[in-house]
C-alpha positions, 0 to 999 in steps of 0.5 A: 473512477465515474461519479456514480461509483464514487458516490455509492462508495461514499454512502457505503462509508458513510453508512458505516458508523466505525469509519471517521470523516478523515479516514473516508477522505483518505479512502476516497483519495485513494479511490481517485488515484490512477491505478498503478501498473502491474508489477513488471518482475524486471522493474526496480524501484528506489526506496521511496517508490518501494514505499509508496508502492508497498504502502509501507514505510522505508524504515520497514523496508530496510528492516526486511532487507537487514532480516533477508526477507527482501533482496536489494538489488545492487547498482554500486557499493551504496546505490541499490533498488528492489524488485518490485514484483519481490516486494509485492510478493512480500506485501501480499504475504504480510497482509495474509494474502497467498503469495503467487506471482502477482500480475494483476492490479494490486488494491489501491485502497488497502493502504488506506483501509489498514490504516482505518482499522488500525487507528479505530476510534481515535481521533484523524491526527492523534498518534498513541 
């Protein structure tokens, strides 16, 4: 991201008094990251990669598999991976977005903004 865009986003975040400094930093860090590649229907992800790509914990991903909402691709009796396209469709449905086939680059700010809304009013590092 170029410096002008970063400065504009930083000014908007500072103007919004409901976003605490720790969340501002997280959002700006997310902006600075390289955009992930668009989803490929054939790309397989490890649990760790899927958690990072979706902004969810591995625990949530295991729960979705147990509930039958996400189907793993078995590579052996104990080893499996997840289809990237299936994962992103489920994440979109969970976030209230329509679930058509996903070909565009996902919103890199969504996980940081979701966290900021969830912890609004609490100090950084504190858990309920």
